[in-house]
N, C-alpha and C positions, 0 to 999 in steps of 0.2 A: 504494499500499499504506500502511494508517494506520500511524502511529507505535506506537500502543497497541492491543493486541490487545482487541476488543471481548468482553464477556462478558456473559451474560444475568444480569439481577438475578434472584437467588434470591428467592423469596417466602418470608419467615420463617414458619415453621410457629407458629402461635400456640399457646400451651399451652392445653390443655382440660382442664375439670374435669367429672367426672361427677356428678351430682347426683340426689337423689331429692326430688321436689316433692311437698308435701301441703298440706292446708287444715287450720287449726285456728282455729275462731271466725270464719270467713269470710275470714281472712287466709291468703295463700300464703306458706309457708316452704319452705325447702329445706336439705338436709344433704348433706355429701359422701357418697357411696356407700361410700367406704371405712369409714365409720363404722357402716354398717347390716350388721348380721348376719343378720336376716331380718326380713319383714314378716309378721304373723299377723292373722287376723281378731280383732277385739276379743272378750275373754272375760270372765267374771266375776273380780273383783279382790278378793281377800280382804283387807279392811280390817285395819288394826294399831293398837290403842289405843296412844297415846303416841308414835306416830311423828311425825317432825318435819312441819311445815306443808309442804304441797304433794305429800307422799309420799300416794298413794292407798292403797297396800298392796302386796301381793305377788301373783304368779301362779305356777302351777307350769307350769314349760316343760320338759317331758319329764323330770320329776324334779328339776330345778334350781329352785331359789326365786329369783324374779327381782323386784326391787322396781320398782313402777310409778309414773310421776308422769303428771299430766294436763297436757299441753302448754299447754292452754288457760288453766289456771290459773297455770302457771308464767310465762306470758307475760303475766299480768294481764289477760287479754281476758275478755270476758263470755262464759260458758259456754252455748251455745246449748241449746234443749231437743231432745231426742232421743238416740239412743244411738250413740255414735262408732263407726266401721267398723273402724279397723285399731289396731294397737299397733306401733310400730316397736320392734324390739329393737336397741338400739344399744350400741356398746361405747367406754366412755370411762375412759381410765386403767385399762386391762384389767379393766374392770368392766362386766358387762352390766346395762343398765337398760331397762325398758319405758317407751315414751313414747307416751301416748294421744293420736291424732289423729282427727279428723272422717273424714278419708279420704285415700289416697294418690293421687295424680294420674298420675305418670310418671316415668321414669327419663330424664334427658336430658344432653347434653354443652353446657357453655358455655364460651366462651374466657374466659380469665382477665383479658384486657384489657376485656372487657365488664362486669365487675363494679365497680360504683362503690363506693369505700371511704366509710364513714360516720363516721371519727373526728372529722372537724371539726364535724358537727352532732349527734352522739349524745352522751348521757349516759355518763360513765365507768362507772356502774353498768350498762349494757348493753354491756359488751365482749363479750358472746356474740354481737352482731350483726357478722358478718364483712363484709357488705356488701349491696348492692341490685343485682339483676338485672333487666333489663327484657325481657319477652316481649310484643311487640306494644304494646299499651296497659297491660297487667298489670305490676305490681311485684311481684318475689318477694324475700323476706328471706333472705338466706343466713345460716346459723346456724353458729358455731364451739362444737361441743358441748363441747370442752376447757375453755371459758370459762362455760358455762352453769351449772355448779354449783360453789359455793365448796368449799373444802377440808374444812369440817364436814359439808357436806351429802354430799360423795363418801364421807367416812367413815361416815356414817350408812348411806348405801347400801350400802357393803361390809359393814357389820355385818348389816344385813337380808339381804343375799344369803346370807351365812354361817349365818344363823339357820334352823333345821330346824323352829322352832315346836312343839318338843317332840313332834316326830313326827306332827304333826297332818296329817291328809289333806286337802290343798288342792284335790282334784278337785271340779268342780262338782256331781257326784253327792252326795258328802259334804256340801257346802256346803249343799246343799237340806235335808238331813236335820238340820243343825243348828239 
C-alpha cells in the first residue's frame, strides 16, 4: 500500500475568449464578442461636415443615430477599392459606434494563453492592440476597443449619437432625394 494516495492530475481548463474575426484592408483583426452588439450589412453613411478626422458620419439604426468610423482609416491602412460588406455595431464606454470593415469572417474561441502580448515590440500609441493570435499560418490582431479611441474622440462620438441632426431623416430613400 503506497504511503501517499495517488490522485489524477486535473487538467487545467484554459480560459477561453470568444472573438469576432474580421478583415480590414487585407489584415485580419478580432474583437471580443462581448463588445459586439450586432453585425449589419454595410449601408449608406450620412457624412457630417466638421466631424473629427476618422469619423465617416452617422447611420440611422432603427431610429438611433450611430456614429460610424472606417476601421481601415483608423488603423491607417490603405483603403482598398470596392464597397465594404459589414458594419460592426460595438459598444465602448456605454456608447454605440459603427465600425466599417471589409467583411466579417467568423466567431471563434481562443485560449487566452495562446494570445501573444505585444507590449514589448509595439508603439505606445498602439495600446489598442491587445495581442496577436495565430491560426495556422495566419496572424490575427486582437483589438482592445476601450483603448482604440481617445477621451476626446469618445466625447465627440457621444455628441454625435445624441444629435438628431435637427430632425433630418437619415433613411437611404431620403438621402437619395437630397
